[in-house]
C-alpha positions, 0 to 999 in steps of 0.5 A, a space after each residue: 473538695 470533701 474534707 468529711 472523714 469517717 473514722 471507723 474504730 471497732 473498739 471501745 474508744 477512748 480507753 487509754 491504750 495503744 491503738 486508741 492513742 493512734 486513732 485520737 492523735 491522727 484525728 486531732 492532727 487531721 482536724 488541725 488541717 481543716 478536716 471534719 472527723 467523725 469517729 464511729 465506734 462501740 457503745 462505751 468509752 470516754 468521749 473526747 472534747 472536740 472529737 465528734 463520736 458516734 456510738 452503736 446502741 448500748 449493749 449493757 453486758 459488754 464492758 471489755 476495754 482491754 485488747 484481744 479477740 472476743 466472740 461478742 464482737 461479731 454482733 458489735 461489728 454488725 451494729 457498727 456496720 449499721 451505724 456507719 451506713 446510717 452516718 454515710 447516708 446522712 452525709 457524704 464522706 470524702 474518705 472512709 478511714 478504717 482502723 484495725 482489720 475489723 474496721 476494714 471489713 466494716 468499711 467495705 460492707 458499708 461501701 457495698 450498701 452505699 454503692 446503691 445510692 452512689 455515696 460510696 467513698 475511697 476506703 483507707 485501711 489503718 492497721 497495726 500488724 497481722 491479725 493472725 499473728 496478733 491472735 497467736 500472741 493472745 494465745 488463740 489459733 492453736 489449731 492449724 486448720 483454724 489458723 489457715 482459715 483466719 489466714 485466708 480471712 485476713 488476706 481477703 480483708 487486706 485486699 478490700 481497701 484502696 490503700 493500706 497504712 501500717 503503724 510500722 515498716 516491719 508490719 508493712 514488710 510482713 503484709 507484703 511477704 507473708 500475705 503477698 498483698 499487691 495493694 499499696 501498703 504505706 507505713 505511717 508510723 505512730 507518733 507523739 504530741 511532743 508539746 504534751 509529752 516532754 520533760 520538766 513537769 513538777 513531779 514533787 507532789 506525785 512522788 510524795 503521793 506514790 511514796 517515792 523518796 530518793 530512789 531511782 525510778 523505772 517506769 512502765 506504761 501500758 497494758 498488763 499482760 504476758 505478751 506485753 512482757 509483764 511476766 518478764 518485767 516482774 521476774 527481772 525486778 527480783 534480780 534487780 532487787 538482789 543487786 541494786 537496793 535504791 530503786 522502785 518500779 512504777 507500773 502504770 496500766 491495766 488489766 490483771 493488776 491483782 494477778 501481778 500483785 500476787 506474783 510480786 508478793 510471791 517473789 517478795 518484791 512488793 517493796 520495790 513495785 508500785 501498781 498505779 492502775 489505769 492512768 488517764 491519757 492526759 495524765 500520762 506525760 507527768 506520770 512518766 516524768 517521775 522515771 529515770 528509765 522506761 521499760 517495755 519487754 513486749 514480745 509481739 514481732 508484728 504489732 506497733 509499740 506506741 508507748 516508746 514514742 511517749 517514753 522518749 518524748 519525755 526524755 527517758 532512756 529505754 530498756 526494751 526487748 530486742 524485736 524489730 519494731 523496737 529497733 525501728 523506733 529507737 535505733 541506736 538510742 535503745 538498750 536491748 534485752 533478749 526476748 523473754 529473758 528476765 536475766 538479760 532484761 535485769 542486767 540491762 536495767 542494772 547497767 543504766 541504773 549504775 551509769 548516770 552519765 549514760 542515762 543523761 546522754 540517752 535522755 538528751 538523744 531520746 528527746 531529740 529523736 522524739 521531735 522528729 516523730 510528731 503527728 504534725 510531720 506524720 500527718 503529711 503522709 496521710 494528706 498525700 494519700 488522700 490527695 492521690 485518692 482525689 479527695 482533696 486538691 
């Protein structure tokens, strides 16, 4: 039985954002099961106590932490291939568990080299959704020819691993239907540490620090950009302000804070918005607990939306965009607004602000639903896959 697992994370792990949380919480859940996890990643990011992290050589000019494509990744990923080969030559891994499309590519070429020494391992892909669709979300691939090229590349990558894990059922459906992938595709949806993310934190000091008095609080936690729905959120606040005075919006995350502060100033809503900047992941549960309602107006129809698990674990009623992944996670406890529609988003927020009894009912249902989404449950699916690949007995 070989319980040594190489996680490949082509990203500045750990950087307090979505896919990083999935990588971290998977690693911690597998550690509880007795696995020896090594995470190979870029040259910068926070080291997490108890998680073995191996980094490529320092590249002083590359410091981008937010999500999205970058031409610099071409040589960063080459360096990561070299790092992975070095690590795998040093000790035989039972599994190469590759996160994101780039990670699968890196894992595949690492294995090609290792075959020479008979040290190659089964390759498991762990991806959020479609690379092509994600790049379109980030306003890339406007040219049809370039789009076709990337579609071809993605299809090739998706045929490299032994098994593909997706972070949502919807993502698995897209890979099967749009890319006609014949490999095994198994949804292993995101989850949450319900011992950390829970209601009941003492938030008096935090509220005082933020200047919150008796207002109702709407919270957002995540990246600040258009495809996460920040433009819709900011515009909806103006509408809410006109109809409900006793409210503040606490927007937690990065980057583009200056951009959205300027938009808030232009819309004359600065008295209703608090931008906290980056929130350390360990502080996220307490910060979320200041909220009465949580929001996410994400527009991507292929990516996961991990923040919703954190929201409901803290017992927060959610107002979200009406997209498949949000419905998959929340089901009948979600309050859904039309995609890219600030008026409908505002109306849905106003509905919950004005209905305390509805908030209380949804709060209890949200926490109850979150308990089914723990990593202790999710990790069982990963263990079953490892067993099928004859890594563990």
